[in-house]
C-alpha positions as CSV (number, residue, x, y, z in Angstrom):
1,M,-175.2,139.1,-2.2
2,P,-175.0,135.3,-2.2
3,E,-172.1,133.6,-4.0
4,H,-172.3,130.8,-6.5
5,Q,-169.4,128.6,-7.7
6,T,-169.5,127.0,-11.1
7,R,-167.2,124.3,-12.5
8,R,-166.8,124.2,-16.3
9,E,-164.8,121.9,-18.5
10,A,-162.9,123.6,-21.3
11,R,-160.2,123.1,-23.8
12,L,-157.2,125.5,-23.6
13,A,-154.1,125.8,-25.7
14,V,-150.6,125.3,-24.3
15,Q,-149.2,128.7,-23.4
16,R,-145.9,130.4,-23.2
17,R,-144.4,133.1,-20.9
18,E,-141.2,134.9,-21.1
19,S,-138.5,135.7,-18.4
20,T,-134.7,136.2,-18.2
21,P,-131.7,134.0,-17.4
22,T,-130.2,134.9,-14.0
23,S,-126.8,133.1,-13.7
24,Y,-124.3,131.1,-15.7
25,N,-121.7,128.6,-14.6
26,A,-119.0,128.1,-17.3
27,E,-117.5,125.0,-15.7
28,A,-120.7,123.1,-15.2
29,H,-122.3,124.5,-18.4
30,T,-125.4,125.4,-16.5
31,V,-127.6,128.4,-16.2
32,D,-130.4,129.3,-13.7
33,L,-133.5,130.4,-15.5
34,T,-136.2,132.5,-13.7
35,A,-139.0,130.8,-15.5
36,A,-142.1,132.3,-13.9
37,T,-142.9,135.1,-11.5
38,G,-146.7,135.1,-11.2
39,A,-147.1,138.4,-13.0
40,R,-150.4,139.3,-14.7
41,V,-150.6,138.6,-18.4
42,L,-153.4,139.8,-20.6
43,R,-155.0,136.9,-22.6
44,Y,-158.0,136.4,-24.9
45,S,-160.2,133.4,-24.9
46,W,-163.4,132.4,-26.7
47,V,-164.0,130.1,-23.7
48,R,-164.5,133.0,-21.4
49,D,-165.8,135.3,-24.2
50,G,-163.1,138.0,-24.2
51,Y,-160.0,139.3,-22.5
52,Y,-158.9,138.3,-19.0
53,W,-155.8,138.6,-16.8
54,E,-153.9,135.3,-16.3
55,V,-151.8,134.7,-13.3
56,L,-149.7,131.6,-12.7
57,D,-149.8,130.2,-9.1
58,I,-146.1,129.8,-8.3
59,S,-146.2,127.2,-5.5
60,P,-145.3,123.5,-5.2
61,E,-149.0,122.6,-4.9
62,A,-149.9,124.2,-8.2
63,V,-147.0,123.4,-10.5
64,D,-146.6,119.9,-12.0
65,L,-142.9,119.3,-12.3
66,G,-143.2,115.7,-13.3
67,R,-141.3,116.2,-16.6
68,V,-138.5,117.9,-14.7
69,E,-138.3,115.1,-12.2
70,S,-138.2,112.4,-14.9
71,G,-135.6,114.3,-16.9
72,Q,-138.0,114.8,-19.8
73,C,-138.2,118.7,-19.7
74,P,-136.0,120.0,-22.5
75,L,-134.3,123.3,-23.1
76,L,-135.3,124.2,-26.6
77,D,-134.4,126.8,-29.3
78,T,-137.4,129.1,-29.5
79,H,-140.1,126.4,-28.8
80,S,-139.0,124.4,-31.9
81,R,-139.5,120.6,-31.7
82,W,-139.0,119.7,-35.3
83,S,-135.5,118.2,-35.0
84,V,-133.3,116.8,-32.3
85,K,-131.0,119.7,-33.1
86,D,-133.6,122.1,-31.6
87,Q,-132.8,120.7,-28.1
88,L,-130.1,122.8,-26.5
89,G,-130.1,121.0,-23.2
90,T,-132.1,119.7,-20.3
91,V,-133.7,121.2,-17.2
92,E,-132.1,119.4,-14.3
93,G,-134.1,120.7,-11.3
94,A,-136.5,123.3,-10.0
95,R,-136.9,125.4,-6.9
96,F,-139.3,128.1,-5.6
97,D,-137.5,131.3,-4.6
98,N,-139.4,134.3,-3.2
99,G,-142.5,133.6,-5.4
100,Q,-140.4,132.7,-8.5
101,L,-139.9,129.4,-10.3
102,V,-136.2,128.9,-10.9
103,L,-135.0,126.2,-13.2
104,P,-131.4,125.1,-13.4
105,A,-130.6,124.0,-17.0
106,K,-127.6,122.2,-18.4
107,F,-126.5,122.8,-22.0
108,G,-125.8,119.9,-24.3
109,D,-122.7,119.3,-26.4
110,S,-124.2,119.9,-29.9
111,E,-123.0,122.7,-32.1
112,Q,-126.3,124.6,-31.7
113,A,-126.1,124.1,-27.9
114,R,-122.6,125.4,-27.7
115,S,-123.5,128.4,-29.8
116,A,-126.5,129.2,-27.5
117,E,-124.4,128.7,-24.4
118,S,-121.8,131.2,-25.8
119,D,-124.5,133.8,-26.4
120,V,-125.8,133.3,-22.8
121,A,-122.4,133.6,-21.4
122,A,-121.8,136.8,-23.3
123,G,-125.1,138.3,-22.2
124,T,-126.4,138.7,-25.7
125,L,-129.1,136.1,-25.3
126,K,-131.3,136.7,-22.3
127,G,-134.9,135.9,-23.4
128,V,-136.5,132.9,-21.8
129,S,-139.9,131.4,-22.5
130,I,-141.7,128.5,-21.0
131,G,-144.3,126.2,-22.5
132,Y,-147.0,125.1,-20.0
133,R,-150.3,123.4,-20.0
134,I,-153.1,124.7,-17.7
135,T,-155.4,122.1,-16.2
136,E,-157.3,124.2,-13.7
137,L,-158.2,127.9,-13.8
138,T,-159.8,129.7,-10.9
139,L,-161.6,133.0,-11.1
140,T,-159.9,135.0,-8.3
141,E,-160.9,138.6,-9.0
142,H,-163.8,140.2,-11.0
143,K,-164.4,143.9,-10.6
144,D,-166.6,146.1,-12.6
145,G,-164.7,148.2,-15.1
146,D,-161.8,145.8,-15.3
147,Y,-161.0,142.4,-16.9
148,P,-161.5,139.3,-14.7
149,V,-158.4,137.7,-13.2
150,Y,-158.0,134.0,-13.5
151,T,-155.3,132.1,-11.6
152,A,-153.8,128.9,-13.0
153,T,-154.1,126.8,-9.8
154,R,-153.0,123.6,-11.6
155,W,-150.5,123.7,-14.5
156,E,-147.8,121.5,-15.9
157,L,-144.4,122.7,-17.1
158,L,-143.7,121.2,-20.6
159,E,-140.5,122.9,-21.8
160,V,-138.2,125.9,-21.5
161,S,-136.9,127.8,-24.5
162,L,-134.2,130.4,-25.1
163,C,-135.6,133.1,-27.4
164,P,-133.7,135.9,-29.2
165,V,-136.8,138.2,-29.2
166,P,-139.4,137.1,-26.6
167,A,-143.0,137.9,-27.4
168,D,-144.7,140.7,-25.5
169,P,-147.2,139.1,-23.1
170,A,-150.0,141.3,-24.3
171,A,-149.6,139.9,-27.8
172,G,-151.6,136.8,-26.9
173,V,-151.1,133.1,-26.7
174,R,-149.6,130.9,-29.3
175,S,-150.6,127.2,-29.4
176,E,-148.1,124.4,-29.0
177,D,-149.8,121.0,-28.9
178,G,-153.4,121.9,-29.7
179,L,-156.1,121.9,-27.2
180,H,-156.3,120.0,-23.9
181,P,-158.9,119.6,-21.1
182,C,-159.1,122.3,-18.4
183,V,-161.3,122.8,-15.4
184,I,-162.5,126.4,-14.8
185,L,-163.7,127.3,-11.3
186,E,-165.7,130.5,-11.0
187,T,-167.3,132.0,-7.8
188,R,-169.5,135.0,-8.6
189,S,-171.9,137.1,-6.5
190,M,-175.5,136.4,-7.6
191,P,-177.4,139.7,-8.2
192,P,-180.9,140.1,-7.0
193,E,-183.7,139.1,-9.4
194,R,-185.1,141.9,-11.5
195,D,-187.4,142.5,-14.4
196,P,-185.3,141.9,-17.6
197,A,-187.2,144.6,-19.4
198,A,-186.2,147.1,-16.8
199,A,-182.5,146.1,-16.6
200,P,-180.2,148.8,-18.0
201,A,-178.0,147.9,-21.0
202,P,-174.6,146.5,-20.0
203,T,-171.7,148.9,-20.5
204,E,-168.1,148.2,-21.4
205,P,-165.5,148.5,-18.7
206,Q,-164.1,152.0,-18.4
207,N,-160.6,151.0,-19.3
208,R,-161.6,149.4,-22.6
209,A,-161.0,151.8,-25.4
210,A,-163.6,152.7,-28.0
211,P,-163.9,150.2,-30.8
212,I,-162.5,150.8,-34.3
213,A,-164.9,150.7,-37.1
214,P,-164.2,147.4,-38.9
215,D,-164.7,148.9,-42.4
216,A,-162.7,152.1,-41.9
217,A,-159.7,152.7,-44.0
218,P,-156.3,152.8,-42.2
219,S,-156.2,156.6,-42.4
220,E,-159.7,156.8,-40.8
221,Q,-158.9,154.4,-37.9
222,R,-158.5,156.0,-34.5
223,T,-154.9,156.2,-33.2
224,E,-153.4,157.6,-30.0
225,A,-152.9,161.2,-31.0
226,S,-151.1,162.5,-27.9
227,P,-148.3,160.0,-27.8
228,A,-147.8,160.3,-31.6
229,A,-147.5,164.0,-31.3
230,D,-144.7,163.8,-28.9
231,A,-141.5,163.5,-30.9
232,S,-139.4,162.7,-27.8
233,A,-141.7,159.8,-26.8
234,A,-140.1,156.3,-26.6
235,R,-140.5,154.1,-29.7
236,M,-140.3,150.4,-30.2
237,S,-136.9,148.8,-30.9
238,A,-136.4,146.9,-34.1
239,G,-136.9,143.6,-32.3
240,E,-140.1,144.8,-30.5
241,A,-141.5,146.1,-33.8
242,I,-140.9,142.7,-35.6
243,D,-142.6,140.9,-32.8
244,F,-145.5,143.5,-32.7
245,L,-146.1,143.0,-36.5
246,E,-146.2,139.2,-36.0
247,S,-148.7,139.6,-33.2
248,A,-150.8,141.9,-35.4
249,R,-150.9,139.3,-38.2
250,G,-152.0,136.7,-35.6
251,F,-154.9,138.9,-34.6
252,G,-155.9,139.5,-38.2
253,I,-154.9,143.2,-38.4
254,E,-153.5,144.6,-41.6
255,T,-149.7,144.8,-41.7
256,A,-149.8,148.4,-43.0
257,Q,-151.9,149.7,-40.1
258,A,-149.8,147.8,-37.5
259,R,-146.6,149.3,-39.0
260,T,-148.1,152.8,-38.6
261,W,-148.9,152.1,-35.0
262,A,-145.4,150.7,-34.3
263,T,-143.8,153.8,-36.0
264,D,-145.9,156.6,-34.7
265,L,-147.0,155.5,-31.3
266,T,-145.3,154.7,-28.0
267,P,-145.0,150.9,-27.3
268,D,-147.9,151.1,-24.8
269,G,-150.0,153.1,-27.2
270,A,-149.4,150.8,-30.1
271,R,-150.3,147.8,-28.1
272,S,-153.5,149.5,-26.8
273,A,-154.5,150.3,-30.4
274,L,-153.8,146.7,-31.5
275,L,-155.9,145.3,-28.6
276,R,-158.8,147.6,-29.4
277,A,-158.7,146.7,-33.1
278,A,-158.3,142.9,-32.4
279,G,-161.2,143.0,-29.9
280,E,-163.5,144.8,-32.4
281,R,-162.5,142.4,-35.2
282,Q,-163.2,139.4,-33.1
283,R,-166.5,140.8,-31.8
284,G,-167.5,141.3,-35.4
285,E,-166.6,137.7,-36.5
286,M,-167.9,135.9,-33.4
287,P,-171.1,137.6,-32.1
288,R,-171.6,137.4,-28.4
289,V,-174.3,135.0,-27.1
290,P,-177.2,137.0,-25.6
291,A,-177.5,136.8,-21.8
292,G,-179.6,133.8,-20.7
293,E,-178.8,131.7,-23.8
294,G,-176.6,128.7,-23.9
295,A,-173.4,128.5,-26.0
296,R,-174.0,127.7,-29.6
297,I,-171.6,126.3,-32.2
298,T,-172.5,127.7,-35.6
299,H,-171.7,126.3,-39.0
300,D,-171.3,129.3,-41.3
301,V,-170.8,129.7,-45.0
302,R,-167.0,129.5,-44.8
303,D,-167.2,126.2,-42.9
304,K,-169.5,124.8,-45.6
305,T,-167.3,126.1,-48.4
306,R,-164.2,124.5,-46.8
307,E,-166.0,121.2,-46.5
308,A,-167.2,121.4,-50.1
309,A,-163.8,122.2,-51.5
310,S,-162.2,119.4,-49.4
311,L,-164.7,116.9,-50.7
312,A,-164.1,118.0,-54.3
313,L,-160.4,117.3,-53.8
314,L,-161.0,114.0,-52.1
315,H,-163.4,113.0,-54.9
316,R,-160.6,113.7,-57.5
317,F,-158.3,111.4,-55.5
318,D,-160.7,108.6,-54.8
319,P,-164.2,108.9,-56.4
320,A,-165.5,105.6,-55.1
321,T,-164.8,106.4,-51.4
322,H,-165.7,110.1,-51.6
323,A,-168.9,110.4,-53.6
324,L,-170.4,113.8,-54.2
325,T,-173.6,113.1,-52.3
326,G,-175.7,115.0,-49.8
327,D,-175.7,118.8,-49.2
328,V,-171.9,118.9,-49.1
329,G,-171.7,117.0,-52.4
330,V,-173.9,119.5,-54.1
331,G,-171.5,122.3,-53.0
332,A,-168.5,120.2,-54.0
333,R,-169.7,119.9,-57.6
334,E,-169.0,123.6,-58.0
335,W,-165.4,123.0,-57.2
336,S,-164.8,119.6,-58.8
337,G,-163.8,120.9,-62.3
338,M,-161.3,123.5,-61.0
339,S,-157.5,123.3,-60.8
340,L,-155.8,123.9,-57.5
341,L,-154.8,127.4,-58.6
342,E,-158.4,128.2,-59.7
343,M,-159.8,126.9,-56.4
344,G,-157.4,129.0,-54.4
345,R,-158.2,132.1,-56.5
346,R,-161.9,131.7,-56.1
347,N,-161.5,131.2,-52.3
348,L,-159.5,134.3,-51.9
349,E,-161.9,136.4,-54.0
350,A,-164.9,135.0,-52.0
351,N,-163.1,136.2,-48.8
352,G,-162.6,139.7,-50.2
353,V,-158.9,139.5,-51.3
354,R,-158.0,141.2,-54.5
355,V,-155.8,139.0,-56.7
356,S,-156.1,140.7,-60.0
357,G,-152.7,141.4,-61.6
358,M,-150.9,138.7,-59.7
359,N,-148.8,136.2,-61.5
360,R,-149.1,132.4,-60.9
361,R,-146.2,132.3,-58.4
362,E,-147.5,135.2,-56.4
363,L,-151.0,133.8,-56.4
364,A,-149.8,130.4,-55.3
365,G,-147.9,131.9,-52.4
366,L,-150.9,133.9,-51.3
367,I,-153.1,130.8,-51.4
368,L,-150.6,129.1,-49.0
369,G,-150.5,132.1,-46.7
370,M,-147.1,133.4,-47.8
371,N,-145.7,136.7,-49.1
372,S,-143.5,136.9,-52.2
373,D,-140.4,136.9,-49.9
374,G,-141.5,133.7,-48.2
375,S,-142.7,135.3,-45.0
376,R,-146.1,134.6,-43.5
377,A,-148.8,136.7,-45.1
378,H,-152.0,138.1,-43.5
379,T,-154.7,136.8,-45.8
380,T,-158.1,135.3,-45.3
381,S,-157.3,132.3,-47.4
382,D,-158.9,129.1,-46.3
383,F,-156.8,127.0,-48.6
384,P,-154.1,125.9,-46.1
385,M,-156.9,124.6,-43.9
386,I,-158.5,122.8,-46.9
387,L,-155.2,121.2,-47.9
388,S,-154.5,120.1,-44.3
389,N,-158.0,118.6,-44.1
390,V,-157.4,116.6,-47.3
391,T,-153.8,115.7,-46.3
392,G,-154.9,114.5,-42.8
393,K,-157.7,112.3,-44.1
394,T,-155.6,110.7,-46.8
395,L,-152.7,110.1,-44.3
396,R,-155.1,108.4,-41.9
397,A,-156.8,106.4,-44.7
398,G,-153.4,105.1,-45.8
399,Y,-152.5,104.2,-42.2
400,E,-155.8,102.4,-41.6
401,S,-155.7,100.5,-44.9
402,A,-152.3,98.8,-44.2
403,P,-152.7,95.3,-42.7
404,Q,-151.3,95.0,-39.2
405,T,-151.5,91.4,-38.0
406,F,-149.9,92.0,-34.6
407,R,-153.2,93.6,-33.5
408,Q,-154.9,90.2,-33.6
409,W,-152.8,88.6,-30.9
410,M,-150.9,91.4,-28.9
411,R,-152.6,93.4,-26.2
412,R,-153.1,97.1,-26.8
413,A,-152.1,99.6,-24.1
414,T,-151.7,103.4,-23.7
415,A,-149.3,105.4,-21.5
416,P,-149.8,109.0,-20.3
417,D,-146.2,110.0,-20.9
418,F,-142.7,108.8,-22.0
419,K,-141.7,107.6,-18.5
420,Q,-140.6,104.0,-18.0
421,I,-143.4,101.5,-18.1
422,S,-143.2,98.5,-15.7
423,R,-145.4,95.5,-16.3
424,L,-145.6,92.9,-13.5
425,Q,-145.9,89.2,-14.2
426,L,-148.2,88.1,-11.4
427,G,-148.0,84.5,-10.3
428,G,-150.8,82.5,-8.8
429,A,-151.5,82.4,-5.1
430,P,-149.5,79.8,-3.2
431,S,-150.9,76.3,-2.5
432,F,-153.1,75.9,0.6
433,L,-151.6,74.3,3.7
434,L,-153.2,72.0,6.2
435,V,-154.2,73.9,9.4
436,P,-154.5,71.5,12.4
437,E,-157.1,72.1,15.0
438,G,-156.2,75.3,16.9
439,G,-153.3,75.8,14.5
440,E,-152.2,79.0,12.9
441,F,-152.9,80.0,9.2
442,K,-149.6,80.7,7.4
443,M,-149.1,83.9,5.5
444,G,-148.9,83.4,1.7
445,T,-147.6,85.9,-0.9
446,V,-148.1,86.2,-4.7
447,G,-144.9,85.9,-6.6
448,E,-144.0,88.5,-9.3
449,A,-141.5,89.4,-12.0
450,K,-141.2,92.6,-14.0
451,E,-140.6,93.7,-17.6
452,V,-139.8,97.3,-18.4
453,Y,-140.1,99.5,-21.5
454,S,-141.0,103.1,-22.6
455,L,-142.5,104.9,-25.5
456,A,-140.5,106.6,-28.3
457,T,-141.5,109.0,-31.0
458,Y,-141.0,108.3,-34.7
459,G,-141.9,110.3,-37.8
460,R,-141.1,112.0,-41.1
461,R,-141.7,115.3,-42.8
462,F,-143.1,116.2,-46.2
463,S,-144.2,119.4,-47.8
464,I,-146.7,121.2,-50.1
465,T,-145.0,123.9,-52.1
466,R,-146.0,126.7,-54.5
467,Q,-145.0,124.4,-57.4
468,T,-147.6,121.9,-56.1
469,I,-150.4,124.5,-56.6
470,I,-149.1,125.9,-59.9
471,N,-148.6,122.4,-61.4
472,D,-152.0,121.2,-60.1
473,D,-150.2,118.2,-58.5
474,L,-153.0,116.6,-56.6
475,D,-150.7,113.6,-55.8
476,A,-148.6,115.8,-53.6
477,F,-151.2,116.1,-50.8
478,S,-153.3,113.0,-51.6
479,R,-151.2,110.0,-52.7
480,V,-148.1,111.2,-50.9
481,P,-149.8,111.5,-47.5
482,T,-151.4,108.1,-48.1
483,M,-148.0,106.5,-48.7
484,F,-146.7,108.2,-45.5
485,G,-149.7,106.8,-43.6
486,R,-149.1,103.3,-44.9
487,A,-145.4,103.7,-44.0
488,A,-146.3,104.6,-40.5
489,A,-148.5,101.5,-40.2
490,D,-145.7,99.3,-41.7
491,F,-143.2,100.8,-39.3
492,E,-145.4,99.8,-36.3
493,S,-145.6,96.3,-37.7
494,D,-141.8,96.2,-38.1
495,A,-141.4,97.4,-34.5
496,A,-144.1,94.9,-33.2
497,Y,-142.4,91.8,-34.8
498,A,-138.8,92.9,-34.2
499,P,-138.7,91.3,-30.7
500,V,-140.5,88.2,-31.9
501,I,-137.8,87.7,-34.5
502,A,-134.8,89.0,-32.5
503,N,-135.5,86.9,-29.4
504,P,-134.2,89.5,-26.8
505,N,-133.4,88.8,-23.2
506,M,-136.3,89.1,-20.7
507,G,-136.1,90.6,-17.2
508,D,-134.6,87.3,-15.9
509,G,-131.6,87.6,-18.3
510,V,-132.8,84.6,-20.4
511,P,-133.8,85.0,-24.0
512,L,-137.5,85.2,-24.7
513,F,-137.6,81.8,-26.5
514,H,-135.2,79.4,-24.7
515,A,-135.1,75.8,-23.4
516,D,-135.0,77.2,-19.8
517,H,-138.3,78.9,-20.5
518,G,-139.8,75.8,-21.9
519,N,-141.2,77.6,-25.0
520,L,-138.7,76.6,-27.7
521,A,-138.9,73.4,-29.8
522,G,-135.8,71.2,-29.7
523,S,-135.6,70.9,-33.5
524,G,-137.2,72.8,-36.3
525,A,-140.0,71.4,-38.4
526,V,-142.9,72.5,-40.6
527,P,-146.3,73.0,-38.9
528,S,-148.0,69.5,-38.7
529,E,-150.3,67.7,-36.4
530,T,-147.2,66.3,-34.5
531,T,-145.4,69.6,-34.2
532,L,-148.5,71.5,-33.2
533,A,-149.3,68.9,-30.6
534,A,-145.7,69.3,-29.2
535,G,-146.1,73.1,-29.0
536,Q,-149.5,72.7,-27.4
537,Q,-148.1,70.3,-24.8
538,A,-145.1,72.7,-24.0
539,M,-147.5,75.6,-23.4
540,G,-149.9,73.5,-21.4
541,E,-147.1,72.3,-19.0
542,Q,-145.9,75.9,-18.2
543,T,-145.8,76.7,-14.5
544,G,-146.3,80.1,-12.9
545,I,-143.8,82.0,-10.9
546,E,-144.7,80.1,-7.7
547,G,-144.2,76.8,-9.6
548,R,-147.8,75.5,-10.1
549,Y,-149.2,74.5,-13.4
550,I,-151.2,77.3,-15.1
551,N,-152.6,75.3,-18.1
552,V,-151.8,77.8,-20.8
553,Q,-153.9,77.2,-24.0
554,P,-152.7,78.3,-27.4
555,K,-155.1,80.4,-29.4
556,H,-153.1,81.7,-32.4
557,L,-150.8,80.1,-34.9
558,I,-148.5,82.7,-36.4
559,V,-146.6,81.7,-39.6
560,G,-144.8,83.2,-42.6
561,W,-146.2,82.8,-46.2
562,K,-144.1,79.7,-46.7
563,H,-146.2,77.8,-44.2
564,A,-149.5,79.5,-45.0
565,V,-151.1,76.7,-47.1
566,P,-150.0,73.7,-45.0
567,S,-151.3,75.6,-41.9
568,Q,-154.6,76.3,-43.6
569,K,-155.1,72.6,-44.3
570,L,-154.2,71.8,-40.7
571,L,-156.9,74.1,-39.3
572,T,-159.7,73.3,-41.9
573,A,-162.3,70.8,-41.0
574,V,-162.6,67.8,-43.4
575,Q,-164.9,64.9,-43.8
576,A,-162.9,61.9,-42.5
577,T,-163.6,58.3,-43.4
578,A,-161.3,56.9,-40.8
579,T,-159.9,58.0,-37.5
580,S,-156.5,58.6,-39.0
581,G,-158.1,61.2,-41.3
582,V,-159.6,63.3,-38.5
583,N,-158.1,66.8,-38.4
584,V,-157.9,67.3,-34.6
585,F,-156.8,71.0,-34.9
586,A,-159.7,72.0,-37.2
587,N,-161.1,75.4,-36.0
588,K,-159.0,75.2,-32.8
589,L,-156.4,78.0,-33.7
590,N,-156.6,81.4,-35.3
591,L,-154.2,81.5,-38.3
592,I,-152.1,84.6,-38.7
593,V,-149.9,84.9,-41.8
594,E,-147.1,87.5,-41.4
595,A,-144.7,88.4,-44.3
596,R,-142.0,89.5,-41.8
597,L,-141.4,85.9,-40.7
598,K,-139.3,85.2,-43.8
599,A,-136.0,84.0,-42.4
600,T,-134.3,80.8,-43.5
601,P,-135.1,78.5,-41.8
602,Q,-138.5,80.1,-41.4
603,P,-139.8,80.0,-37.8
604,W,-143.5,79.8,-36.7
605,F,-145.1,80.6,-33.4
606,M,-148.1,79.8,-31.2
607,A,-149.5,82.4,-28.8
608,A,-152.1,82.2,-26.0
609,D,-155.1,84.6,-25.6
610,Y,-153.7,87.7,-23.9
611,A,-156.8,87.7,-21.7
612,Q,-155.6,84.5,-20.2
613,I,-151.9,85.3,-19.8
614,D,-149.7,88.2,-20.9
615,T,-147.9,87.6,-24.2
616,F,-146.8,90.7,-26.1
617,E,-148.0,94.3,-25.6
618,Y,-148.0,97.3,-28.0
619,C,-148.5,100.8,-26.6
620,Y,-149.4,104.3,-27.8
621,L,-149.3,107.7,-26.1
622,E,-152.6,108.3,-24.5
623,G,-154.8,110.5,-26.8
624,D,-152.4,110.1,-29.7
625,E,-153.1,106.6,-30.9
626,G,-151.8,105.9,-34.3
627,V,-150.3,108.3,-36.8
628,Y,-151.0,112.1,-36.4
629,L,-150.2,115.1,-38.5
630,E,-148.7,118.5,-37.5
631,E,-148.0,121.5,-39.8
632,R,-146.2,124.8,-40.1
633,L,-145.4,127.4,-42.7
634,G,-142.2,126.1,-44.2
635,F,-138.8,127.7,-43.7
636,E,-136.5,125.2,-45.3
637,V,-139.1,124.7,-48.1
638,D,-141.2,127.3,-50.0
639,G,-144.6,126.1,-48.8
640,I,-146.3,124.2,-45.9
641,E,-144.4,121.5,-44.0
642,Y,-146.2,118.6,-42.5
643,K,-144.8,116.2,-39.9
644,A,-146.3,112.7,-39.5
645,R,-145.5,111.1,-36.2
646,T,-146.4,108.1,-34.0
647,D,-145.5,107.5,-30.4
648,F,-145.2,103.7,-30.2
649,A,-143.5,100.8,-28.3
650,T,-143.8,97.1,-28.1
651,K,-142.6,94.6,-25.5
652,A,-142.7,90.9,-24.7
653,I,-144.3,90.7,-21.2
654,D,-144.4,86.9,-20.3
655,H,-142.6,84.0,-22.0
656,R,-145.2,81.5,-20.8
657,G,-147.8,82.7,-23.3
658,V,-145.8,82.1,-26.5
659,F,-144.0,79.2,-28.2
660,K,-141.5,79.0,-31.0
661,N,-140.6,76.3,-33.5
662,P,-137.4,77.3,-35.4
663,G,-138.9,75.9,-38.7
664,D,-137.5,73.7,-41.4
665,S,-134.4,74.6,-43.5
């Protein structure tokens, strides 16, 4: 049969895989970690519509070790990245050894790192897990009666973690940084054309167990009878059972049933039962697309309910911005008069959860997806998603509402990672030389200088607790995130103007504003026709790296509030009755008033258009531009924790595009 290869774009979650430390060096405080072996791991994906085997290609051509090479691959404590204390060390290299990826890692000097190192040395901590991002999956094997095999032919190593109880590979994939683009390559044999009406009904692979009835009671659900009947059969250890129950909750399986499997069945039997139940549940919630039809994205009742409840909460926070209009607004009116506790109760009942007899504290915990002891509960509550939707929107609204004047005159850039960024200052081409008849043309080069900087991550945490729900405290996830969003925007402004005010050294070792750079007024004065003309002249007489005049033209006048009114008068056109009354700078410069320029004496600045010459540059991580929100079920707090972060940097690139007047005293 002929073969046909397809190329599909998809979005996959970052994945983790477990292995075991192989060696430890007490003097160097290092350990070799066997990070990946290329073994098959059973996965589930809506992209490929079901279960599949995943294999990592362990070869230098397949593995992106860029983070290791740049020293940016951390050794973490159980994949946690919420605090600098979570980093136990750094991966210092990588090698390929008999089809295995081996990573030498060095422990840090923190208390947590020393404790983990001691456990590794004693042999009590052996579990290793890696976080990786797949960018290309290739279908390498597809036999009738078995799951297809996909090989990760392009993947990037993100981090390595020490784990006390590594997850079983069959338990599925847990997300780390959300979704990311991935290319899926599939080569399949094309069957001969046939009459669809005569085609036999597809059958399930023989190794897939019979489905469990979704509505059956736990006692009625099918279990592995033969292993359970054997009293001498191996059972799960306590650690395996804990991890198995966590996996079951992730698949949406009732804890009581999962506990029965873990107690009565062999480990393999319990996992088989879990996979069958999870597969049947997922098939029931997400119907398969009939053959021949394209993929469809449905908008079901639960989606509409979440949107309506979110709009009702946003309307309570800001009625003017979030009006109850349209189809969603009609649904939101049903929620608008309810308290947070009432909304959560109604949502749980609508999803089939019995809440009668619960006190307010228990109900609030269940709404947030928590048991009474603070552990994660298996419920069908949509409320954490509703709260996160409202929190994210108000956080972003606060961020976008804060004024950021630096955006008007600094150039915006993005970087793909946290590696060092080099910005070249390119000079003009050298002057032409006379070429006599029959003479030789001389080689000319373009001069250049370099400025270097790198991104950094900044952020804060806040939380929504049970008390928030019980007290109907709408401000906790509306006004508070708004203030965090504004704080993020204010921080970016602080960072952007910090080098303007601090006057740091440039790559040539000379301060940004200095007489040697020709961009600093000899004496301070208020903005006036005379002082503006002096600044304009200084910028216009700047020369490039090769020494030729480059005729820089100022475009922006940047002042503090002390000089705002005089500057507005300088830049406003007036009807003059004499030549002396003509305002020569009218409409010539863009006025920017920035409160951070409040020193005494108060300086003011002129800047060129960054399209003409580099001035300052502010930079975000590619794909994460601005403030972003991450969440997790709280451990330190009794509720949901949120982390607002921004990856940001700013740098002066070329002194020729800016001018400073120290200002009057």
